N, C-alpha and C positions, 0 to 999 in steps of 0.2 A: 524689744531692743533696749528697754529700760535697764536691764541687768547686764545684758551681753556686752554692751559697749564699755562697761566698767571693769571687765576682766583683763587678765594679762594677754597681750597680743600672742604670746606663744601658745596659750591655751586656746584662744579663739581660732588660730590658724593651724592647729593640729589637723593634718589632712585626713579626710575620710578614707576608709579602705575601699578600694574598688572591688575587692573580693567580697567583703561583707555586704556591700550594696546589692550584689547579685543574690547572695545567699538569703538576705532578708526579703528580696523580691519573690523568690520561688520556694522557700523552705516549706516542707510539709506537703507538697503536692503529691497526689496519687501517681504512682508509677515513676516517680523521680529516681534517677540514678545520680547521686551527688558525688561528682569527681572534683569539686571545686576547691575543697580545703585539704590541707596536708595532713591527713590522718587515715589510718586504716579503718576497717569496719569491725575488728575484733575488740571486745572489751578487755580490760586488764586481766591477765591470767589469775586464776584463783589463788595460786600459792603466794602471789604478791599481795592481793587484796586481803587475804586471811591474815598475813603478818601485820598489816595496818589495822585491820579490824580488831585483832587480839590486843594490839597495843592501845587502841582507843578504849576498849572495854577494861583494860588493866589500869586505866587512869592516866595515861601519858598525854595529858592535856594542859600542861603547865608551860610557862615560859621555858625556853631551852637555849642551848648554845647558839649565839648569833651566827657563828661560822658553820654550824652544822654539828649534829651529834658525832662524837668521836668514831663510833662504829661505822657511820656512813662515810666519813672522810677517809677512813682506812679502806673501806670497800671501793671507793673511787680510785684510790692509789693502786689497789690490787687489780682493778679492771684495766688500768693503763699498763700495768706490768704484763698482764696476760695477753692483751691484744695489740699493744703498741711497743712492747719491749722497752718501756720507759720506767726509769727509776724515780718515781715521785714519792714524796712523803705526805702524810696526812696534812701537814702544815702548808702544802701547796694547793689544797682543795677547799673550796668554799661553796656551801650549799645555798642556793637561791630559790626564790619563789617563782620558778619557771625559767626556761631558756630566755624568754623575753626580758625578764628582770636581769639575768646575767648580761645580756647585751646592753641594757640601760646602764648598769653599774660599771661595766667595762668602759663604755664611752665616757661616763662621768669621771672615771678615774684618770683617764689619759688626756682629757680635753677640757678646756675652759670656754665659756661663752665667747664667741668671736673666732674661735679656731675653726679649722677645716678638717674634714675626714674624707679621704678618698676611698671609694668603694667600686666594685665591679657591677655593671648593669647589663642586662636586666637583672633585677634583684627583688627578693621579698621586700615589700614596701616598708615593713616595720624597721628595717635598718636605718633608712634615711629619716623616717619619722621620729625615731628615738633620738637621733642626733639633733634634729630641728627643735624638739621640745627641750633639749638640754642647752639650746642656744648655739649649737655647733652647726656649721654649714656643711651639708653633705655634697660631695662632688662626685657625680657618677662618671665612670669611664666605661664606655660601651665595649663589650666583648665583640670580636669580629665573628660574623656568621657567613660561612662559605660552604656551599654544597652540602647543607644540612648539618654542618659541624660548627662548634663554637671554639674560638681561640682567644687567648689573652695576648694583646699587643703591649709588651713591656714599655715600648716607646711612648705609647699613649698614657700609660700610668705615670711615667716619669714627667711627661709634659704637664700633667694635671697638678703636680706638686708645686706649692708656692711657699713663701716664708711662713704663711699661716697654717700650713698643714702640720698636724700632730700625729695622725695615725692613718694606717691602711686597714680597711675592713675587708677581709678575704673569706668568702664563703665557698668552700670546696669540700665535697661535691656541691654543686650550686642548685639552689632553689631560685628560679624555676628551670634553668636551661639544662641541668645535668652536666655542665662543664665540670671537669675534674682536673685539678692541677697535677701535672707530672712532677716528679722529683726535680727536674730541671727548672720548671716554672717556680716551684717553691724556693729553690736556691736563688733564682734571679730576683724574686720579690723580696726575699730576706736580705740579699745584698743591697738592693735599692733602699730598703728601710734602714739598714746600717749606715749607708752613705749619707742619708739625709737626717739621721737621728730620730727616726719615727718609731712609734709603737705599732705593732701588728695586733689587731683583734681577729683571731682565727675562729671562725664558726665552722666546726667540723662535725656538726650534728649528724650528717648523713654518711659519715666515714664507713660505717658497716654496710651501707647500701652501695656497694661497688661491684661492678659486673665483670671485672677482670682479675679478681683476686679476693683474698679474705677481708681486706679493708683498703680504703683509698690511701694514697700517699699523704703524709702528715708533716706539718712543720716540726713535729717531734723527731722526725727522721733526719732532719738536716740542721737543726739549730744547735747553738752552743749555749752553755750555761748562762752567759751574760747577755743573751739576746732578749730584746724587749718584746715579749709575746704574751698575750692573754688569750686563753682558750675558753670559749663559751660553749656550753652543751646543755642537753636536756634529756629527761627520761621519756619524753613524749613519743617519739617515733619508734625507737627500738623495742620498747616494752609495752606499747599500746597504753600509754599513761597520759594522753594529751590533757584530760580533764583534771589531773592531779596538780598541775602547775608546780613542778619541782625541777630544778635545773642545777647547774654548777658552773663554777669558774675554776680554772687552773691558772695559777699565777706564782710569781716568785714569793717565797715564804716571807720575805721582809715586808711585803704589802699586806700582811695579815691584819694589822690594826686598821688600815685604811678600809679594807673590805668589810671587816666586822662593823665598823662605824657606818659605812654606807648601808649595810643591811639593817643595822639597828634603827636608822632614821628613815627607813622606808617601810619594812614589814616587821622588824624586830625578830626575824627568824622564821623558819618554816616549821609548821606543826610537827611535833616529835613523832606522832603516830604515823604520819605520812612518810617521814624519813625512815621509819622501821620497815615499811613496805619497800622503799627504795633500796635499802640494804639487801633485802632478799632478791630484788630484781637483778642487781649487779652480780651477786654471788651465785644465784641459782637459775638465772634467766638466759644463759647462753644458747640453750637449745631452742627456746622460744624466739629469740632474736634470729637465729639461723632459719627457723621456719618462716618468719616474716620475710627474710631476704630471699629465700627460695620462692616464696609466693610472688614477690615483686619481680623476680627474674622471669618467671613464667608469664606473668601478666604483661610485663614490658614487651616481650616478644609477641604475645597474642595481640595486644592493642596496636602496637606500631606496625606489625605486618599487615593487619587488616586495613589500616588507613593508608599505608604506603601503596597498597594494591590498587587504590583508587587512581593513582598517578596524578593526584591533585594536591597532595600534601608534601611539603618539603621539610623533612627532618630526618635524623638518623636516630637509632636507638641510643638513649642517653648512656653515658659512661657511668654515671652514678646518680644518687638520689632516687626519688620515687615518683617522678613526673615525666610525662611526655609534653614537650613544648612544641606545638604544631603550628606551622605556617601553611594555611590553606589558601590556594589561589582564588582570586576574585573576592577575598575578604580583606579590605584595607583597614577597617575599623573593628577591632576585636571586641570593643565594649558593646557596640550595637549588635554584633554577631552573637555574643554570648547570651544576650537577652532573647534574640530570635531563636537561637538553638534550644534554649530551655523551653521556650514556648512551643516550638515545633516538634521537638524530639523527647523532651523530658530528661535530657542529659545536662547536668550542671557542670559547666567549665568556668575556670577563672580567666577573665580577659587579660590579654597581655598588656593592655594600657595601665593595669594596676602595678606593673613591675618596672616602670620607669623607662629611661632611654633605651631604644632598640627593641622594646617589647610590643609595640603597637600592633603589628600584623599577626601576632601569635595568640594562641589559646593554650592554657595549661590544664592538663588532666592528671589527677593523682590516681595511679593504678594499683595502689596497695589495698585491694578490695577483693571480694569474692570473685573468682574467675568467671563464673557465669554472668555476673553483673557487668564485668569488664567487657566480655565478649558481646553482650547485648548492647552496651553503650557504643562499642566500635561499630556494630552493625547499623544502629540508628544513625550514627554520624556519617557513615559511608553512604547511606541512603539520602541523607540531607545534602551531602556534597554532590551526589549525582543529580539532584534536582536543581542545582544552581546553574 
């Protein structure tokens, strides 16, 4: 305690991850089927890795553009034109050291210490933690859960807004619930933000993992040029690049100097050879992304059907993202259950207690994995449920 007590309270009170706690407990066990973290089991495709490797061997190891190399910013703009029918310019695109850093910088840009950020819960815990470390108070608004489906109650969102609120953080499709905002939801949230003079931080990282169309509805579909929206995204899920730690922000071009400075004083830019791989992922990776989405679609059906057949699980197949969020009867405390399940079955699930308000009775499973492993995990869990 000699050193600890002299640190910043924000650092001391940075919350531990309830997901990492379980991963550290059971990592590396024989026969483990790890469905606890949000990634697939495929490595980065060779054509992406080769581009980065070639750039590394060619000596692209020097300081580089803070906002991202021009070719990657151009590729991000092309990606949005292709999949979102959005007319972005490279000056709207800023490359970050992961989606997590994109979230941190977006929160820092629109909030000051003492401000509040309203977000929808249950939610990936890093949203709220990033706000707290920045001195911003995260205010969770619980999604409604009825007959296995999740809904956003706009009245609850508006009731949570105070004079200290500066932003709404909207993750759609949602990690962990799979809730996906409809165009009407997005219009209503945008109108609410306009009325109260708020920024929206839109996390649409799972937009391609949408099971009723080519991609999920986006704020890009409903916004006007003068709306205050920052988009945060990542290469992690679509292109199997979780370990690369490369992401991006889409923002009004006039904020360019702000984001360049925030990047400069945090990481001073993303390694150029990694960015060369990211360019190829965007420009040549559509087939790979579609294969990932197809696999997620099959596994979603396989996993959810098997557990719903027990008649002990309350959930519907998620509309988006790569997770089943399961409410199993007779399990009131998902943290204790997650430890017991990994001990008894060898299946690693993330406890709903890690995801904030409304998540306590749930368990999250990532189904973007080998179908055989997903089927085996579902069978083990069904047997576990039958024994309770």
